[in-house]
N, C-alpha and C positions, 0 to 999 in steps of 0.2 A: 417380517422379523429380520433384523440385521444385528449380528454380534460382532463387535470390534474387539479384537484381542490385542492388548498392549503389553508386550514383554518388556520388562524394565530391569535395570540394575538398582538394587536398593540403595537409597541415599545418593541418588544421582540428580543434580540440578537439571541437566538436559532432559532426562526422562520425566522429571516432575513437570517441566514446562510442556512437554508433549502431552502428558496426561491432562493438564489443565486446559490446554488448547482444544484437545479432542472432546472433553466433556462439555466445555463451553459451546463448542460448535454443534454437537449432536443433541444436546439436551435429552439424555437417555432416560428411559423409564427405570432402569436398574443400573447401579454401579456395583460390580462385584469385585471384592478386594481380597487378595491373599492375606488371611488373618484368621484368628481363632473363632470358629463359628459359634462356640459357646458364649461369646460376648455379644451376639447380635442384639439381644434384648437390652444391652447396656451401651450401645454405640453412642447414645446421647451423653454419657459420661465423658467420652473422649472429646466431645465438641462443646464443653462447658465454657471454654475460654481460658485454657491453660497457657502459661509461658513455656514455650518449648526450649529444650527437648524434654519429652516425657516417655514413659515406657509402660507397657502392660507386663506386670510381673505375675507369673503363674507358679504356684507351688503344688506339689503332689506328693503324697506319702501313703503307702500301704504296707502290708506285711512283708513285701519282697523288695521294694525299691523306693527311692526318694528321688524326686526330680524338681529342678527349679529352672526357669528360663525367662527370658525377656523378649519383648517385641518392641524395639525402640522406634520413636518417631521424632523427626526434627522438621523444620519448616520446609526443607527441600526433599523430604522423603516422598517418593511417588505415591505410596499408600496413603499418606496423610493428605496430600493434595487431592487424591481421588475422593476422600471422604469430605473434605471441605468444599470442593467445587461440585461434588455430587449433591451435597446438601443445598448449595446455592441454586442448583438447577432443578431442585424439587424431586430428585431421583430417590428411589428406594435404595438404601445402603445395606449391603450384606457382606459380612466376612464369610469366606467359603472354604477355609482350610480346616483340617482336623484340630481339635484342641491341643494346646501345647503339652499337656500331660500324656497324650496318646503315645503308645509305644513307638510309633513312627518317628517321634522326635527324641528317642532315647539317645543320650550322649550329646545332645545339642543344647547348649545354654542360650543360643540366640536363634530365634525363628528365622531371621532374615540373613543368616549366613549365606554367602554366595554359593548356590548349588553348582555352578559351573566349575568351581574350584575343586569339587569332588571328582571331576572328570577332566583332569588337567592336561592331558596329552595335546589336545587341540590348542589350548592356550599357549603351551610351550612352542608349538609349531608357528602359531601366529606371531608370537614375540620374536622368534628367530627371523620370520619373513619380514617384519617391519623393523628389525634391528633395534628393539627396545628391551629394557631390563626386566619388566614384569607387567602383570595385567593392569595395574593402575596407570602406568605410563601409556600402555596400549590404549586403554579406555579414553584417557584424555585426548590422545592423538586422533582417535576415530570419532569421538562423540562430544566431549565437553568443550573443546575449542575448535571443533570442526563447524562448517556452515550448518545452519539449522534446517535448511531445505532438505526435503526427502529423508529426514531423520528416521521416521517410522520404517521406511524401506530398509535403511542401513541396519537398524536394530534387528529387523526380522531376519535379514541375511546373516548377521553376526550370531544371533542366538540359534538359528537353524544350523549354522556351521558348527557351533559348539556342541549342540545336541547330536548332530550326525545321525548315524544309524544305530548307535550304541543303545543297548537296553538300559533303562534306568534301574537303580537299585530298588530293593524291596520297599524301603520306606518312601522313596519318591513315587513309586508306582501306586502305593496305597493312597498317598495324598492326592495324586493327580486323578485317580478314579473318583475320589470323593468330591474334589473340586468340579469335575466334569458333571456330576449330578446337579450341582447348583447352577451351572451354566445352562444345562438343558431345561431345568425347571424355570429359570428366569426367562429364557427365550420363549418358552411356551406361554408364560404368564404375561409377557410384554406385548404380545400381539404384533402389531405393525411398528411399534416403537423400538428405538435402538436399545441395545444392551452393551455396556462397556465393561470389559474384564481386565483388571490390572493385576498381574502376577509377575513373579520373577521370570525373566526371559527364558530361562532353561525349561520352564514348564509349558511355555506357550505352544510349541509344536504338538505336544501330547494332548493338550486341551482342545486344540483345533480338531485333531483327529477323532476325539471322543465327543464332539459337540452335537452330533446329529441325533434327532429323535427327541421326543418329549418325555417328561418324567415328573413325578411329584417332588415337592421339596424334600430334600433328604433329612433324615432324623439326625439330631445332634447327639453324639455319643455321651453316655452318662458315666459318672464315676462308679467304680466298683463299690460293692456294699461296704467293704471294710476300709475303703480309701478315704483320705482327707485331702481336700484340695480347694483351690480357689484362685481367682485372678483379680488383681487390683492395679489401679494406676499408681505409678510412683514417679517422683521427679528423676530425671536423668541428667547427665552432664556431657559436655563435649569430650571431656577427658575419657570418660567411660566409653564413648562412642568411637574413639580413635583407634584405628588398627595398630598404630605405634604403641598403644598402651595395652594391647592384647585383645582388643575387640575382634570377634571372629569374622565380621562381615563388612561388605560394602566398601565405601570410599574412606580412605584415611583422611587426616587433616580436616576435621569438620569446620573449623573457623574459616579456612580458605574457601571451602565450597559454600559456606553460608554467604560469603562475599560474592562468589560467582553467581549464586542464586539471586541475591539482592541487586547486584550492580554489573554483572558480567565479568568475563575473565581478565580483561585489561585492568579494570579497577581493582579486582581481586589481587592481581600481581603487584600493583602499586601498594595496596594495603599491606600485603605480606612483607614487602621490603621495609615499609615504615614501622611495622610491628616488630620485626626482628631488630631493627636499629634501636627502637625504643627500649626493648627488653635488655639489650646489651649495654646501652648507656646507663640504664637504671642500676646495672650491676657493675658500674665503673669500668666497663670494657671500652676501649677507644674505638669509635666508629666515626670516621671522617666523612665529609661530603664527597671527597674524592673516592673513598671506598664505595659509597653508594652509587656514584656515577659509573664506576668500574663494574659493579655488580649488574646494574641495569644494562649497560652496554654489552656485557658478556651474555646476559640472558637474551637480549634481542638478537645477538649474533647466533646463538645456539638455536633460537626459534627459527631463524631464516634457514640455517643449515638443515634443520630437521623438518622443514616444510610446514611450519606452523604459521597461521595467519597472525597470531599474537602469542606472546610468551605463555607457555604452559606452567603448571606447578613445578615440574621437574626442571624446566628451563630456568625459572627464577631461582630455585634452590641451588642448582649447579652454579649459577652466576654468583650468588651470595657466598657459596663455599669457596669459589675461586678467588673472590676479592677479600674475604675475611679470615680464611684459614691459611696460615702461612707455614704450619708445621706438617710433617708427614703424619698421616692418619693411621692409628693402630687398628681400627676396625672400619669396614666399608660404610659408606654413607647409607643411612637407613632407608632412603627413598629408592635406593638401587635394588631393594628386595622387599618382600613382605615380612612382617613380623614386628616384634617389640624392639624398642631402642636397646641396643646392646650395651653391657657394661664396658667402660673404657672409651665411650664416644667422646669426641672433642667437645669442650664446654660450649663453643660457639654453635656446634651442630645441635647440642641439647636445647639451646635457646631457640634455634630455628624450628625445631620440632614442636617446642612449647607454643611458639607463635602460630604455627599451623593448626595446633589442636584447639587453642582458645580456652577461655575460662567460663564459658556460659554454663549455667546450671538452671534447670527447669524449675517451675513453681506451679503447683496444682491450684486449681480454683477452690475457694473455701468450701464449696458445696460437694466436693468430690468424696464419695463414700470411701471409707477406710476399714480395714479389718478390726475386730474388737480389741486386738492387742494394742493398737495405737492409742485408743482411749484409755485402756487400763494402765499402760505405762505412764501416760500423762497424769492420770489420777494418783497412781502410787507414788510417783516422784514428787508431785505437789504436796501430798499428805506428809511425806517424809522431809520436806524442805530441801529437796535436791534440785537446785536450779541448773540452768544450762551452762552457766559460767560461774564457777566457784571453786574453793578448795575446802577440804574437810579433813580434820585431824580427829580420828575416831578412836574412842576408848572402848575396846571390845568387852569390857566388863560392865558397861552401861547398856541396859536393854535397848534404849533408844538408838544409840550408836550402832549396836549390834544389828538392829533391824535395817538401818541405813546401809551397813556393810553388805548385808544379804541382798538388798535390792541392787546395789552397785555390782556385786558379783554376778547376779542374774543377767544384768545388762552385758557384762563382760562375756559371759558364756554365750549369749546371743550374738556376740560380735557387733554390738551397737557402738559405733565410733563416737569419740569425744569424751570418753571416760577413761582415765588412766590411774592405775594404782601405783603410787611412787614407792611405797614401802608397806610391809606387813608380813604375816606368817607365810612362809614358802612351802613348808611341809607340815605334816601333822606332828612333827617332833619339835617344831620351833616354840620356844617359850616367849613368843612375841605377842603382846596384848594390845598393840596399837596399829592402826593403819592410817596412811595418808593418801588421799585421792585428789586428783585435779580434774575438773570438768571444763571443757571449752566447746563453744558452738561448732557444729560440723554440718555441712550441707548434705551429707549422705546419711545422717542419722535417721530421718524419717523413712528413707528407702530401706535401710537395714531393718527397721522395726516391722515394716510391711512384709519384707522377705521372711522375717522370723514368725510372722503371723500364721503361717501354715503349720506351725508346731503347737499352737494353742491360743486360746482366747485371753488368757491372763499371763502375766509375766512368770508367775510360779509354774504354771502348767507348761508353758513353752520351754522354760529352762529344764524342767524334768524330762520333757520329750527329747530335747537335744542331748542331754546327758545319757539318756537311754540309748539313743542312736549311736553316740560315741562308744558306749560300752559294747554295743552289738558289732561295731566295726573294728574293735580293738584286735580281733583275731588272736594271735598268740603273743601280742605285745603287752606284757604285764606292766611295764612302766607307763604305757598309755592308760591302762586301766587304773593304775594308782592315781594318775592325774585326774581321771574322771571322778574317782571316789573323793578325792580331796576337794575338787570343785563342788561336788555335791554337798560336802560339809560346809564350805565357805558360803554357798548360796542358800543354805538352809533346806536343802532337798534331802531330808534325813532318810527317807525310804523311797524305793523306786517300785515300778510296776513289776508284776510277776514275770512278764516277758523279759524285761531288762535284767531282773535277777537271774533268770535262766541264762541270758547271754553272758553275764558276769561269771557265773559258774562254769560255763563252757570255755570262756577265755582262760580261767585259772586251770581248768582240767586239761587244756591243750598246751599250757606253757611248758617250755623246754629248758629255760634258763634258770638254774637254781639261784643265782645271784639276784636276778630281777624279782623272782618270787619272794626271796628273803627281804629285799628292800620294801616291796609292797606290803608284806605281812607286818613288818616292823611299824610302818606308818599306820596301817589300818588297826592294828592291835592297840597302839597308843590312843588313837581316836576312840576306839570302842571302850577302852578302860577309863579314860580320864576326861574326854572332851565334853564337859558340861558347857563349855564356852560356845560351841557350835551345835549343841544339841545332838551329838552323835554317840554319846555314851550309851552302850548296850543297844545300839541300833541293830535291828533285825537284818538289814542289808549287810552291814559290816560283819555281823556274826556269821552270815552265810559265807562271806569271803574268807574269813579266818578259818572256818572248818574246811573249806575246799583247799585253801593254800596249805594247811598242815598236812592233809592227806597227800597232796601232790608232791610236796617236798620230800616226804618219807618215801614215796614211790620212786621219785627220780633219784634220790640219793642211793637207794639200793642197787640201782643199775649203773652207777659210775664206777669204772675200773681204770686202772693205771697205777700199778704199785710204785712206779718211780716218779709219779707226778709231784710237783712241788705244791706247797700250800696255796690255796686259792681263797682269798679273803671273802669273795662273794659267796661261795658255797658254804664257807664256815658261818658267815652271817645268816644264811638260810637256816642252818641248824640252830643258831641262837634264837632266831625268830620262832622256830618251831617249838623250842623249849619253852619260851615265854608264852606261846599260845596254849600249850598244854598246861602250863603252871597257872596262868591267870584266867584263862577262859575255858579250860577243860570242863570243869563241873557245870558251868552255866550253859555251855554249848553241847554238853554230852559227848565230848571228844573221847575216843577210845584210847586211853593212855596205855593200857596193857598191850594193845596191838602195836602202838608206837614203840614201846620198850622192846618188844620182840624184834622189830625191824632194827632198832639201834644195836641190839645184841648181835644180830647177824652181820651188820656192817662192821662192827668193832672187831669181829673175829675173821672177817674176810681178808685174806692176805693179798687178794687181787685189787682191793679197793685202795685208793690213794691214802697215804699216811694221815693227812689232815682230816679226812672224813672218818677214818677209823678212830682217831683221837677224839673227834667231835662226838661220834656216836657213843663212845664209852663215857665221855663227859656228860652227855644227855642223861644216860641212865643214872650216873652218880648224882647229878644235880637233882634228879627227881626221886632220889632215895631208893633206887633199885639197880645198882651197878651190877653188870653181868658177872664180873669177877672181882676179887679183892683188889683195891687200888694199887697196893704195893706190887702185887704179882703182875697187874696190867702194865704198870710203868716199866718194871724191869723187863718184861717180855717184849715191849715195843721199842726199847732203847737200842737203836742201831745208829752208829755215827752218821751215816748218810741220810737218815730220815728222822732222827730224833727231834730236831727242831720243828719239822712239819707236823709230826704227831702231837707234840706238846702244844703247838699253836691251836690245834683243834680242841685239845683237852682244856687249855687255859681259857679259851673263849667260852666254853660251855660250863666249866666247873671251876672257875677261878676262886670263888670263895671256899669251896670244898678243899681245894689244894692248899690255900692259905691257912686253913684251920686244921690241917692234918700234918702234925709235926713229922711223922714218919716219912711222908712223901717228900717233904722238903729235905729231910736228911738223906733219903735215897737219891734224890736228884743231885745233891751236893757230892755224894759218893761217886755216882756214875760220871758226872761231869769232870770231877777231879781225876778220875782214872783214865780219862781219854788221852791218847797219844796226841802230841802236838799237831801232827799232820791231820788227824781226824778232827781235832778241835777247830782247826782253821777251816776245814771243809764245812763243818756243821755250824760255824759261827753266824753267818747271815740269817739262817733259819731260826737259830736260837734267839737272836736279838729280836726277830719279828714275833716269836712266841712270847717272850717275856714282856713285850710291849703291851700285851693285853692287861698287865697289872698297872694300875695308875701309880703315880710317883709315891704316894704314901704307902701303898702296899709293897712296892719294891723296897722301900726303906725298911719295912717290917721284916721282909725276907733277909735283907742285909744284916739287920740286928741279930737275927737268929743264926746266921752263918758266923758272925763274930763270936756269939756265945758258944757255939759248938767247938770253936777253937780256943776257948778260954781267953779271948781277947777283949779288952775294953775299948770303948770308943763309940762313935755314933755311926749308925748305918747310913745316915744322910751324908756324913763326911766321907764315908767309904765310897758311896756312889759318885759324889762330886770329885773325889780324888782319882778316879779311874780315867786314865787317858784313853786314846783310841783303842778299843779292844782288838781290832784287827792288827794294829801295830804290835801289840803285846803278843798276840798269837803268832804273828810272823817271826818275832824275836824268839819265841819258844821253839819254833821249827828250826831256826838257824842254830840255836843252842844245841838241839839234838843232833843236827848234822855235824857240828864241830866235834861233839862228843864221839860220834862214830869215827870220824877221821883220826882223832887222837887215840882212840882205843885201838884202831887198826895199826897205828904206828907205835903202840906200846907206850904212849906218852901220858895216858890218862892216869892220874893219881887219885885213888879213892881215899876217903876219910879213914885215918888210922893206919895207913900204909907208911912204910919207911921211905924217906926221900933219897 
């Protein structure tokens, strides 16, 4: 029995060649590959004849967590080459790692993320020793453009050095212990025939140390009883594979390394220069032959200085940047560090990175199994006449168009690309009855539907599950919850699961922002009362939200203090929404109006509460026919120059119609405002203007007519309102008049009416 351990870097052409050469030479009985063991019965699906790149997407969901991850493969992935060459050699193929949903992969969206980067101290020391910028440049220097002889020995030394004596983390330890069981079982089963093990180089030392002894084939972990999960092949793209686009692992610049794999580093360098020049010229950027000669000359010179037998990726890129970028750079060159392309990168640099990345997108073999959701989406869209490329102007009053709208919104909730709503209702308050949608083909649509397949077998079920998850994760963000509820209405998800309903109640019960609660309750109440359009009228889900929100607003309002606080339109709006909830939904939802009125009475009488809340609380009682005190007495008692406008803002917002139809209150306000000193009026004016803004123009005109009538004047209230110049200017003039009067009186020069001159 001979076990050959090949430690590789994921998506490395040099490592892929080493794997291919080793398997071809040894003709092993088993080829063991770092990959999800729960796919062993389906390895044949990987080898159907896909156009690469492709990926295994795994989704997992239980009562506590949700996880999604990818295991990507391209032509130069060592794991892919191990499978294809192992199959050609007649070997038994096995994935030997834990399933992607296992807790050992928690927080990792990519199975093949570089393990050594989680232990970066040695990497940093090596980069300093070789005077290179980062691990990608170091790897090219040591592996990709280095001589191929003795590569296996160099890799072993490199990965042993990276691993060192440091203990692996808990997740890596669990994975390595599991993979070692497969190695021991395969070695025992192979007899005298070879076994080849292909894993990330970081794991190689641990697997060698644990490879002695025989064992049975390990069991494959099963999903928990309440869990939902599965793995499916999806098309992948070079753009998603690229580290410059946020990919966690392996080599950046996939198109460049594809060329290295197919034709070697010298041809790849030439291809990169030609690709960059082509992209720039296509965008009308001047690139002369002299520029390209300068770039190539610089790259060759850098390669010689850096000890490279041929120009590396960084050499070529530095040469291109030197020849084509003439301005000072605002951000560092992206290949000088790992990570995504930064905002503000030079346009030429952006095109260089795009050329490195490439545009290849994988395509699955037609016989590839897919989750049920893929077929359901195809059937639902076909039945509704929703093509891949079209525009739709939907009349939401027509049942057929309304059903189309719901399907499109379900696709939007699932984040399926290629469908865009150009116009339509944005909140439950919008009187918009039409929508316009545009659909365009998108290479990532199939992948997105497969990814969403973990939520349900049908479009409706998957949409409901995602909305329930969003509701559960809303936390104390009531605005997010309002978005969930409106998306539920748009998508025709009228009621949700018991668990989701509990999560919604918890979110409302934990909310601390009165303004956000009020905004949400306003939308939800409107949808509950009137929305026959989306089928949410008297929805049980919305009814639960209304009841919870009313209770929470009352509880929060009673705890707000700050006697000197100015009016807050958000919390006033919360009182308005609470009033409407009690008025329009109270009987149907069995809301406790008596308890609400008791709270309102306490807040109205609380001198530590902000004036706007006291006015709103009194207005709530008055509007519901149970004012705590007589309105005249309440207005007179609350009228203080420094806070009158704030108190009235709350009152007018809640009991505007009651004020308008109570002549005595209008007369009292006229009296109190007319008696204010000019200085007091100037202080109170901004808040008073805000308060009276709660009356729409026609009602302000009605008030003006009554004021004219009280003075025995004829004329139009509308003309009076239009004839008033800037009130602040008038108030300032009144203050100035008072001050002049004081000066004249002190000088004995003020002449009163009827006195002798």
